[in-house]
C-alpha positions in Angstrom: -0.1 0.2 0.0 1.4 3.6 -0.7 0.1 6.9 0.4 -0.3 9.7 -2.2 1.7 12.6 0.0 0.5 15.8 -2.0 3.8 17.1 -3.2 5.6 14.1 -2.5 6.0 10.7 -4.5 3.9 7.7 -3.8 5.6 6.3 -0.4 4.9 2.9 1.2 4.3 2.8 5.2 7.6 1.8 5.8 9.4 4.2 4.0 7.3 7.0 5.7 8.4 5.6 9.3 12.3 5.2 7.8 11.8 8.6 6.7 10.9 9.7 10.0 13.7 8.7 11.8 16.1 8.2 9.3 18.2 10.1 6.8 16.9 13.8 6.0 15.1 14.2 2.6 16.2 16.6 0.2 13.3 19.2 0.5 14.1 21.8 3.8 10.0 21.1 4.6 10.2 17.6 4.4 11.6 17.3 8.6 8.4 19.6 9.2 6.2 17.2 6.9 7.6 14.2 8.8 7.0 15.8 12.3 3.1 16.5 11.2 2.9 12.9 9.6 4.3 11.7 12.7 2.1 13.4 15.2 -0.6 12.9 13.0 -0.4 9.2 13.2 -0.8 9.4 17.1 -3.4 11.3 17.1 -7.4 10.0 17.7 -9.1 9.5 15.3 -11.9 11.9 16.3 -9.3 14.6 16.7 -7.6 14.2 13.0 -11.4 14.5 12.0 -12.1 17.7 13.7 -8.6 19.4 11.7 -9.1 18.1 8.6 -12.4 19.9 8.6 -11.3 23.0 10.5 -8.6 22.8 7.3 -11.1 22.8 4.7 -12.7 26.1 6.2 -10.1 27.8 6.8 -8.9 27.2 2.6 -12.6 28.0 1.9 -12.5 30.9 3.9 -9.3 32.1 1.8 -10.9 31.7 -1.6 -13.9 33.8 -0.3 -11.7 36.6 1.2 -10.3 36.4 -2.4 -13.8 37.0 -4.3 -14.9 39.4 -1.7 -11.4 41.6 -2.3 -11.7 41.4 -6.2 -15.5 42.2 -6.1 -14.5 45.3 -3.6 -11.6 46.5 -4.7 -13.7 47.4 -8.4 -15.8 50.4 -6.4 -12.9 51.6 -3.8 -11.8 55.4 -5.7 -8.1 55.0 -5.1 -8.1 51.7 -7.5 -6.9 53.8 -10.9 -9.2 51.1 -12.8 -12.2 51.2 -10.5 -15.1 50.9 -12.0 -16.6 54.8 -11.4 -13.8 55.9 -13.8 -15.3 53.8 -17.0 -17.0 55.7 -19.2 -19.9 54.9 -22.5 -20.7 56.9 -25.0 -24.1 57.5 -26.9 -24.6 59.1 -30.3 -27.9 60.8 -31.4 -27.1 59.7 -35.1 -25.0 56.1 -34.6 -25.1 56.1 -38.5 -23.2 59.2 -39.1 -20.8 59.2 -35.7 -20.2 56.9 -33.2 -17.1 56.8 -30.4 -15.1 55.1 -28.2 -14.0 56.6 -24.9 -11.1 56.0 -22.2 -11.3 55.4 -18.7 -11.8 59.1 -16.9 -12.8 60.9 -19.9 -14.5 64.2 -19.3 -18.3 63.5 -18.5 -19.8 65.6 -21.3 -22.2 66.2 -24.1 -20.9 67.2 -28.2 -23.0 68.6 -30.8 -21.0 67.5 -34.0 -21.6 67.7 -37.6 -20.1 66.3 -40.3 -20.3 68.2 -43.7 -17.6 66.0 -45.9 -15.8 63.0 -45.3 -12.2 62.1 -45.7 -11.5 59.9 -49.0 -8.4 58.2 -50.4 -6.9 59.1 -53.8 -7.8 56.6 -56.4 -6.6 56.1 -59.6 -8.3 54.2 -62.7 -6.5 53.7 -65.6 -7.6 52.9 -69.7 -9.7 49.4 -69.9 -7.4 47.4 -72.2 -7.7 44.6 -74.2 -6.9 41.4 -71.6 -5.1 39.3 -74.5 -4.0 42.1 -77.0 -0.2 42.9 -77.0 0.5 45.1 -75.1 0.5 49.2 -75.6 3.0 49.8 -73.4 6.6 50.1 -75.0 8.9 47.0 -75.1 12.2 47.2 -72.4 12.8 49.1 -69.7 10.1 51.9 -68.7 10.8 53.9 -66.1 8.2 56.6 -64.2 8.3 58.1 -60.8 5.6 58.4 -58.1 5.3 61.3 -56.1 3.1 61.2 -52.6 3.5 63.5 -49.5 6.4 65.4 -50.7 8.3 62.5 -51.8 9.3 61.3 -55.1 9.9 57.5 -56.0 11.8 56.3 -59.0 10.1 53.1 -60.5 11.1 51.0 -62.9 9.5 47.8 -65.5 10.5 45.7 -67.9 7.9 45.3 -70.9 8.8 42.5 -73.4 7.3 42.8 -77.0 5.7 39.2 -76.3 3.5 40.2 -73.1 -0.3 41.2 -73.3 -1.8 44.4 -72.1 -3.1 41.9 -68.6 0.6 40.6 -68.4 2.4 44.4 -68.7 -0.5 46.3 -66.0 0.5 43.5 -63.7 4.5 44.6 -63.8 3.5 47.6 -63.4 1.5 47.0 -60.1 4.0 45.1 -58.6 6.9 47.5 -59.2 4.4 50.0 -57.9 3.6 47.4 -55.0 7.4 47.0 -54.5 8.5 50.3 -53.8 6.1 50.4 -50.5 5.1 54.3 -51.1 2.3 54.3 -49.3 -0.3 53.2 -51.9 -1.8 50.0 -53.2 -1.8 48.7 -57.1 -3.8 45.9 -58.6 -5.4 44.8 -61.8 -8.7 45.0 -62.4 -10.1 42.4 -64.8 -13.5 42.4 -66.7 -14.1 38.7 -68.1 -16.8 39.3 -69.6 -15.6 42.8 -71.6 -12.3 41.0 -72.0 -10.7 44.1 -70.5 -7.8 45.0 -67.8 -7.5 48.1 -66.1 -4.9 49.5 -63.2 -6.3 50.6 -60.3 -3.9 52.6 -57.9 -5.5 53.8 -54.3 -3.5 55.4 -51.3 -3.6 53.7 -48.6 -4.4 56.7 -46.2 -7.1 58.9 -46.5 -6.7 62.9 -47.0 -4.7 65.2 -48.8 -1.2 64.7 -47.7 -1.6 60.9 -49.4 -2.5 62.8 -52.6 0.3 61.1 -55.5 1.0 61.7 -58.5 2.6 59.8 -61.8 4.6 60.8 -64.2 7.0 58.6 -67.1 10.7 59.0 -67.3 11.4 56.8 -69.9 8.9 54.9 -72.5 4.8 55.4 -71.6 4.1 53.4 -69.0 1.8 55.6 -67.1 0.1 57.4 -70.9 -0.3 54.1 -72.1 -2.5 52.6 -69.1 -3.6 55.8 -67.8 -2.2 55.4 -64.3 -2.1 59.2 -63.6 -6.1 59.1 -64.2 -8.0 60.5 -60.8 -11.1 58.7 -60.0 -11.7 59.9 -56.2 -9.9 62.8 -55.2 -8.1 62.5 -52.0 -9.9 64.9 -49.6 -9.8 65.4 -45.9 -13.0 64.9 -43.2 -14.7 68.6 -42.0 -16.7 68.9 -39.1 -17.8 71.4 -36.1 -18.0 70.8 -32.5 -20.0 72.6 -31.0 -19.9 75.0 -33.5 -16.3 75.6 -33.9 -14.6 73.9 -37.6 -12.0 71.7 -38.0 -10.3 69.2 -40.4 -8.9 66.0 -40.2 -6.7 63.7 -42.6 -8.7 60.7 -41.4 -12.4 60.1 -40.4 -11.3 59.8 -36.9 -10.8 62.3 -35.2 -9.7 62.8 -31.2 -11.5 64.8 -28.6 -10.8 65.3 -24.6 -6.9 65.3 -25.2 -7.3 61.6 -27.0 -9.5 60.0 -24.4 -12.6 60.5 -26.9 -12.2 58.6 -30.4 -14.9 59.9 -32.6 -15.1 57.8 -36.1 -17.2 59.6 -38.8 -19.5 57.5 -41.3 -21.3 59.9 -43.0 -22.6 63.6 -43.7 -24.9 65.0 -42.3 -26.2 68.7 -42.1 -27.8 68.0 -39.3 -26.3 67.9 -35.4 -25.4 64.8 -33.9 -25.0 64.8 -30.3 -22.7 62.7 -28.7 -22.6 62.3 -24.9 -19.8 60.7 -22.8 -21.0 59.5 -19.3 -20.7 57.4 -16.8 -21.4 53.5 -17.1 -24.1 53.3 -15.7 -24.4 49.6 -16.3 -20.9 48.6 -15.4 -21.3 50.0 -11.9 -24.6 48.5 -11.1 -23.2 45.0 -12.2 -19.9 46.0 -10.1 -22.7 46.8 -6.9 -24.3 43.5 -7.5 -21.1 41.4 -7.6 -20.0 43.0 -4.0 -23.1 41.9 -2.9 -23.4 38.3 -4.0 -19.4 38.5 -2.8 -20.9 39.8 0.9 -23.8 37.0 1.0 -21.4 34.3 0.0 -19.3 35.2 2.7 -21.8 35.8 5.2 -23.3 32.2 4.5 -19.6 30.9 4.8 -18.8 32.3 7.9 -22.4 31.0 9.7 -22.0 27.4 8.1 -18.5 27.1 9.9 -19.1 29.4 13.0 -17.5 26.1 15.0 -14.3 26.5 13.1 -14.2 30.4 12.7 -13.4 32.9 14.7 -16.8 35.5 15.2 -14.7 38.6 14.2 -15.0 37.3 10.6 -19.0 38.0 10.8 -18.6 41.1 13.1 -16.5 43.2 10.7 -18.8 42.1 7.6 -21.9 43.3 9.7 -19.7 46.5 11.0 -18.6 47.3 7.4 -22.4 47.7 6.3 -23.8 48.9 9.5 -21.2 52.0 9.2 -22.8 53.3 6.2 -26.3 52.1 6.0 -28.5 55.1 5.7 -26.9 55.6 2.4 -26.7 51.8 1.2 -30.8 51.7 1.9 -30.8 55.1 0.3 -29.4 53.1 -3.0 -31.7 50.2 -2.4 -29.7 47.9 -0.2 -30.5 46.4 2.6 -30.1 43.6 4.8 -32.0 40.6 5.5 -32.5 38.3 9.1 -29.7 35.7 8.5 -27.1 39.2 7.3 -27.2 38.5 3.7 -28.0 41.6 1.8 -31.0 42.4 -1.2 -30.6 45.2 -3.6 -33.7 46.8 -4.8 -32.5 46.9 -8.9 -35.0 49.5 -9.8 -33.8 51.6 -7.1 -30.4 51.0 -7.4 -30.1 51.8 -11.7 -32.3 55.4 -10.7 -29.5 56.0 -8.2 -26.7 55.4 -10.6 -28.2 57.5 -13.4 -29.3 60.2 -11.1 -27.2 60.3 -8.2 -23.9 58.9 -8.8 -22.1 61.1 -5.9 -24.0 59.1 -3.6 -22.9 55.9 -4.9 -19.5 56.7 -4.8 -19.6 58.1 -1.7 -21.5 55.0 0.1 -18.8 52.6 -1.8 -15.3 54.0 -2.5 -15.5 56.9 -0.2 -13.8 57.5 3.4 -14.7 54.5 5.4 -16.6 53.4 2.0 -19.0 49.8 1.9 -16.6 48.8 -0.4 -13.0 50.5 0.9 -13.8 48.4 4.2 -14.7 45.2 2.6 -11.4 45.6 0.4 -9.2 45.7 3.6 -11.1 42.4 5.1 -10.9 40.9 2.2 -7.3 41.5 1.9 -6.4 40.5 5.4 -8.5 37.5 4.7 -5.8 36.6 1.8 -2.9 37.6 2.6 -2.7 36.5 6.7 -1.6 33.2 8.1 -4.7 30.6 7.9 -4.4 30.1 11.5 -5.0 33.7 12.4 -8.9 32.8 11.9 -9.4 29.4 13.2 -11.8 29.4 16.4 -10.0 28.5 19.4 -12.7 26.1 20.3 -11.8 24.5 17.5 -8.5 22.9 18.1 -6.3 21.5 20.7 -3.7 23.4 21.1 -1.1 20.5 22.3 -2.1 18.8 18.4 0.2 22.0 17.0 3.7 21.5 17.0 6.1 24.6 16.9 6.7 24.2 13.3 3.0 24.7 12.4 3.8 28.6 13.2 7.5 28.1 11.7 5.8 26.8 8.0 3.2 29.8 8.2 5.7 31.9 8.5 7.8 30.4 5.9 5.5 30.2 3.4 1.8 31.0 4.0 0.8 31.5 0.5 1.6 27.7 0.0 0.6 26.2 3.0 -3.5 25.7 2.6 -1.9 23.9 -0.7 1.1 22.0 0.9 -1.0 20.6 3.9 -4.6 21.3 4.5 -7.1 21.1 1.2 -8.5 17.5 0.5 -6.2 14.7 -0.9 -3.4 16.0 1.4 -1.7 14.2 4.2 -4.0 15.1 6.6 -6.7 13.4 5.3 -4.3 10.8 4.7 -4.0 10.1 7.9 -7.6 9.7 9.0 
């Protein structure tokens, strides 16, 4: 028979006993584990069972404490990512414009008109018979592409046996290879049997306007590559009556915290509203109430194993802000859990956000005190929360304090949970 000691390879009773009194294992904690194992073997079974239940209560407490801390921290104002900093936007004409917003953007309303959209220049060349002999002069053709004040010198070698489609593809490849900020491709029309060159700027706005010109040969003239089909244009718009232009259809407001996207023009003003994310705030409040209720119920269920001050801390956190919480629709039940009047909470978040912030995230706020409690539970030695009547002091060797001090974050995982040495020995 072998025993699965958590964190160690399976051992037989003989090898375990030999390990207790023989050579020390290479793991520095092995002597501690052996000491606990020996004492555990000598305990009466009822005591061992009680200690296992206590261990399970403590490890469960840590999990609920972490949930409470996470939920509460989202509502504390000293957390830069708190839910009160989240923003949302609404547009009175989402087909004209919408916006994305960063946390802590200014709560405001903007009146915007879009009179012109930014456009990328696009040239469309002459339709040439695809299979016909190339109209481009055979040999090396050189031409320039000028964009944004920069001129690129390009060349392409055309054979006398090339078709128009082949010649156009060579020109398109030469343009694309320059990485000049435009994209060229050949548009084929199988029905008409024609091919033409299409060249499009990669960015909108007049700063990306371009021109092509022949240097030697006739690659540009023969293909009509410099024929502008869509001219480059800047967006034109007003914000609260002030006119602006933009190279793109995405513009920034509020020092970059609000990004507005234009989709089409409109002579009528569009109202863009930036406000708190009320849905996220309501959700965070409900998450905290659920975490609070879970811990209240868990503490009550394990009252014989956990110190009473945990439940008292939960009660105190509520009573300190009870009048404010009640005004927001959060009330306490007879069993200590909380109930949320969702309609009342939604109204408060929408119409009196300051009161919500104060009740949860302000000085001595409900969420602030619960975050402190959750952090204490998750960072303190687990045995701090064991009820004195839940164990016999003689059971604990000095090594327990040593272990908790040495590695409290792994103590529960290494010594306490189900499937560990404790369960083995009971």
